[in-house]
N, C-alpha and C positions, 0 to 999 in steps of 0.2 A: 418350333417343337410339334410337328406335324401329327404325333401321336395324341397330343391332347387337344386336337383342334376343336372338339366339343366344349373346350373351356369356355368358348366365346358363344354357346349356345343359348337361344332364348326363344320361347314360345311365341307363335304369333301367325297371323295370316291376313292378307289385305283383301278387304271386300271391296266390291263396287257398290257401296251402300253409304247411305248419309243416315247415320244414327241421329237420335234425338240429342239435346244438349247433354253433355255429360252430368252424371249425377253428381249430387252433393258429397262431401267427404264425410258428413255426419250421417248419411242415409245407411240403412240396413243392408242395401245391395254393396255400396262401396266396401262396409266393413266385412261382408261375406267373401266378396272377391279378394281383398287383401289378406283375409285370413286363409282361404285357399292358396294364395300365391305363397305365404309363409310356410304352409305346410309342405308345400311342393319343393320349395328352395332351401329353407332354413333347417326344416326337420327332414328333407329328403336329399337335395343335392349336396348341401354342406356337409353332411355326414355319411353319404352313400348309401342312404336307406332306400333301396329299390322299392321297397314295398310301398312308399309314399307315392311313387310315379305309377305303379300297378294299380293303386286303389283311385288315383285322380284323374288318369289318363283314360279318355272314351276308347271302347274297343275300335272306333272309326278314326281314331286319332291319326293326323297328318301333321308332319314337321316341314317347314320349307326354309331352308338355309341359303342364304345368298353366295355362297361358297361350295357347300358340301351336297346340294341338290335335295331330294325328296326323301323323307322317309316314313313309313308307317309305325304304328305302335311297337311291332316285333323287332324291327330293325333298329330302332330308336333305343329300345330298352336293351338290345345287345351290344350296340355300340357304347352306350353308358356303362354296362357291367364290365366289358372289356377293356374299355378305353379309359376314362377317368377315374373309375373306381375299380380298375385292374388290379392295382396293389397300393390300396390307401395306406399302407403302413411306410410306405416311401414317397408317397405323393399324396398333396391334399389340395382341393380346390374349393375356393369360396366365393359366393355370389352374394352382392349386395344391391338391392334395390334403391333407386334415388328416389326417395318419396314424393318430392316436389315434382317429379315428371309424370307421375301417375295420372291417366284420365280413364274413366270408365264410363260406358255408354250402355244403357240398356236397349234390349232387343224385344220387342213386342210381335205378337201375331194377333190381330183383331182384339187389342187389348189386355191379352194375357202374356204375361213374362215368361220368355222361353230360354233366354240366355243373356250374354253380356260382352261386351269388347273390352278388354282391357289393353292400353298402351303406354309405352312409357321407355324409360333407359335405365340399364343396369350394368354394373361393373363386375369382373370377375378376377380372382387373385389366385395365384398358385404358389405353392410351397413345397420343396423338394426335401428329402432328408438331409438333415444338418446343413439346411441353406436357409437364409431369411427369405421372407416373402418377396420375390422380385420380379414378378410378371402379372401385367394386368391387361385387361382389354374392355372396351364398354361397346355396347351396341344397342340399337333401338329393338323394341319388340313389340308385337300385338298377340295377345292371347283372345282366342275365341271360347268361350265357355256356354255349353248348353245344359239345361236341366234334363237329366235323364232318369226316369223312373223316380222323379223326387230328389236326385242327388245330381250336385254340380260337377260336371266332367270337362276337362280341358279336351276340344275336339279338334281344333286348328291352330297353327301357330306358324309365325314367320319370324325369322332371325335377319336382321339386314344392318347395312351401315356400319361395319365393325371398325373399330378403331384400336389399334394396339400400342401401348408404350411400356417403357423398362421403368421399374419402379424400385430399382435397387437403393436409390437415395432416400427413398420414404419407407414408413412403417405403418401399416394400419394399426388403428388402437384395437380393432379385433383381430388377432391373429393367433388366437390359441383355442379355438374351438374345441379341438380333441382333447386339450387339457382340461378344459372346463368340464366338459362330459365325463371325463376321467374323475375329476374331482366331485361331480355330483353323485356319481356311482359309489365312490368310496365313502362318502359322508351321508348317504342315503337321503339326500335331498331331490325330492319328486320334480320341482319346478323351480326355475330360477330365471328371475327378469333382470336385465342389466341395461342402464340408461347412461351414456355418456354425454357430458355437456362440455362444449370447447367453444371458445370465442363467444361466449354468451348466448349460444344457441344448442340446442338438442341435436347432437350430431348422430348418435347412434342408439338404436334399440334393438336388443336380441332378447330372445326368451328361449331357454334350453328346458329339455325334459319333458315330462308328459304331465297331462291332466288327469289322467287315469290309465291304467294298463293298456297299451295298444293305442292310446290316442295323444299325439303329439301336440304338444303346447303351442299356439299361434303366437305371432308377434303381438296380438291385441288382447292375450290373455287378461282376464280381469281379476285383480287380487282384492281380498280383504287386507287392508294395511294397518289395522289396529290404530295405534297412537300417531301415526302419520296424519289422522285426522286433526290433531290438535293444530299444526300449522296453518290449515285450511280456515279454520275458525279464528285463529289469530289474525290471519290476513284479511279475512272479512272485516274484523273489528278495526283493523289498522287503516283500511281504506275508508272506512265510515269516520274515523277521527281525521284523516287527511280532508274529507269532505266537509269537515265541521260538524258532524251530525252526530258525534260521540265524544266524551272526554276520558282520557285514560285516568285522570285522578279525581273524578267525580265519584261519590259513594254509589255503589251498585243498588243500594236498598232505595234509592229514588224510584227504580223500576221494579225490583224483585227482591224479596227476602223469602228464603226458604223457611217454611213453618217450623222444621227441626231447631233453628236458631234464632227465631223470631225474638225471643226474650233475652239474647246475649247481646250484650252492648257492644261486641266486636262486629255484629253484622252491620252496624253504622259506620265501621272503619274500612270496610272491604271495598277495594277499587278494581277496576280493569288491570291496571298496572300490577297489582299484587297477584291477580289470577294468571295473567300471560307469563310472569315469572316465577310462578309456582312458589308463592309466599303467602296464600291464603290462610294457613293454619290448618287445613282439612286434611284428613288422611286421604290416599288415593280413592277409594271408594267407601260409602258409608257403610257397607255390608261388611267390612273389616271390622265394625266396632260390634262388641257385643250385644248391644240393643239394637242394631240395624240403623240407628239413626245418625245424622250428621252433627259433628259438634267441631267447635274450634279447640285446637290443641295448643295454639299460642296466639298472641296477638298479630293480625295481619301486618306483614312487612317486617316481621321480626327475624326471619330466617328462611332458607329454602326447605320445601317438602313438596316433592312431587305429588300431583293431585290432579285427578280426572274430574272429580267432584267439582272443581273451580271452574273447568270448562263447560260443564253441565249447567253450573249456576249462571254464568256468563250467556249461555244460549238461552236461557229462560228470560233474563233481562232484556236482551236483544228483541226476542220475539214479542215481549210485551209492549216495548216503545216503539217497534216499527210496524206491528200487527201483521208480520210476515215469519213464515217459518224460516229456519236457519237455511235450509236448503234452498227456499227462495231468494234470500239473502245473497247465498253463495252464488247461484246460478246468475243473478244480475251482474253481482261484481266480480267474479271470476270465471266460472264455468262456461258461461255463453261467449264472453269476450275473447277467452283463450280457445274455444271451441274444444271443450273438454267434455266430448258426447258420451263418455263412457264412464263419468264420475258422478255419483251422488252419494249421499250420506245414508241411503236405505235401500231396501230392494223394492222394486215395483214390476209392472208387467212388461216393462221395456227392458229389464235386466236379462242380458243373454246368459243363461245359466250353463249353456253348452260351453262357453268360454271362461267359466269361472274355476279358478285353481283350488280344489278342495284342499282343506288343512289336514295334515298328518302328524301324528305323534312320531318320537324316534324310534318306534317298533315298526314303522310302515303302516300303521293302521289308520285308516281314515276317521276323522271326527265327523259328527252330523253337523251339516251346514245350518247355522242358525239366521234364518232370513229376517232380520230386523225389519220393522216397517215404519219405524219413526226414527228420527234423526238423534244422534247423540253427539254433543258438541267435542267430545274427546276421543271417540272409538268407533270401530266398524265401518269407515270410509271404505266404498267401492271404487276403484279406479285401475288405469293401466299405467305401464311405464311410460308411455307416449304422453298421456294425459298429464301425469304428475311431473314429467319433465318439462312440460310446458309451463306449469305452475311455478316449478322452481327457477327456471330461467327468467319469468316475470319479476319475481321477488329479487333475484340477482340484478336485474337491471331497473329496478325502483319502479315499476309500472305502478301507477295510481296512488303513490305514497309522496307525500311532502318531503323535502330534505330533512326536515326535522323530525318526522315520524320515523323515517329510514334510519337517521342517527341513534333515536331511542331504541328502535327494534335492535340494533347490531351493537348497543351499549352494555357493558357489563352491569346487569342489574342486581344479580346475587351469585356469590361463589358456590359451586356444587362441589368441586374438588380441585386440588392444586393444578393450575393450568385450564382450567374449564369453568365457566360460569352460564347462567341463564340470561339470555337477553329477553326480548320479547315475542314469545312463540317459538324461538329456536335456542339450542344451546350453542356456546360460543367456544371453539377452541383457540387459544393463544399459540401461534406456530412460530412466534418469533420475529423480528425484522420487520414489525409492523402487518404480518400476514395473519389472516384468521380464517377459521372456517365455520360456517352456520351449519348446524346440523341438527336432526332429529331420528328417533327410531321408534319401531313399534314392535310390540311383543304381546301375543295372546295365543290361546290354544291353536296350533298350526299356522301360527303367523311370527315371522321373524323378518322385518324390513329396516332399512336404515337409508338415509340420505346425507349428502354433504355438498355444500356449493361454497366457493370461493368467491366473494364478489369482486375482490381486486383484480384476480387473474381471469375472472370469468369460466372458471371452469367448474365441474360438478360431477357427481356419481350417485347413482341411484342403485340400490340392491334390494330386489323382492325374494322372498322365498316363503314357502309354505308348509314348513315342517317346524317342530318345537326347537330342534337345536340348528337351525339354518344360520345362526351366527358363526357356526364353526368354520364356514367358509369365507366369513368377512375378511379375515387378515390377508389372506392370499390376494383376494381381489382389491383390496385396498393399496396393497404394495404394488400390485402389477399396473393399476390404472391411475393411481397417484402419486407414485413414486416416493420422493422423500417426505412430502406432505402427508402421505398415507402412513408412512412409519412414525412420523412425529404423533399423529393421532393415536396410533397403536401404543406409542411409548407413553402418552398421557394416560391412557385408559388403564396400563399395566402398572402404573407406578404404586 
């Protein structure tokens, strides 16, 4: 299909230069370049938004293609506009970067950073009207980025070693970009993050929409995920249990008693198992009570009642015993080992606010961002789809947990509704035939998030949105990505 030869394009140039060692994946430079790459392709190429190229390409831009020769910026944009993007209603092209292939090298002049070289491999897919996605190509690429007047610009690029293959027998798990964008517009969802886990690994990360008007959301958008904080706190605790440093059934009062309940005999009964399965007897937040104080509404372990206060209670007990903050414990046990470099319980001077997805109400009005400076064991975790996907795959693969602790975590501790129970830190859906899903959601002002993992089949799905009613798009995404299991989850929720 010669008309669409640009499908295989990739930006790059080869220099007779020996750069320094490639930069670390948790470095600011790596994140910046991957963010620019995401804007150029996910927000630009995959949606035919030419403005992304106009903004990110240097006026000195040159494109070197091993089959089509050399193009300057004007010719390149013209070819893109009249070729691949000439009739987007009848033809769609999609590019996927192979993340593990990415290498980035810093360019310095007398100690001053002036640019970067990005190399790697990516694939392209095409879909024509009323036909399945059926054509793919891959190629190596090198991008040369320079800092021009304080802005990163793509200056030189080379695309080479093209390989073409027919994909009629396979179907990408991301084949409905246009449909998703349409769904976001119809439901007034500013930003959507999706992560798909297959075969026990995070296979795809996609972010759609805008952070604010005119600013496309990059692949590494930072979300406040609300109550998705709780599974992190739960796993910190369960890892400590697996290490023999914490006991699920030991009374919490040994380490901490909240002053509000210190005279209540129930405080001597409360255990970590009660907290992780939401059987504490506490309301969700003490502010819900008329006097603003914490109370036991029933004996711990008597029944289910969702409570963020329980996880805050646990945080304080952990911090007293280990003389470390919850964020320090999470960093040691989860964030650092899994290279979750954009995840923390609070805002600090390293948090990239330019990548943060501001929350909105259902009328499209932005909420003021509350930048909490201390950890909350139940709420306000900052993370990305990629980071949280790494966390979920580690849970699914039982990393850092003994078999007994994993069995406790995935066992039904208390029923929440027909077909659904809480385990330890996760809600459990009984899908029949021995299949089950672990799940948790998050909801705050301007936050609607939900995740699912299937330990037996090693699959999973993450959905992050930044609007009050982002849940409106859950059903469509669940059935598309999870198929029959997604429908079973919907059926349980709508009984």
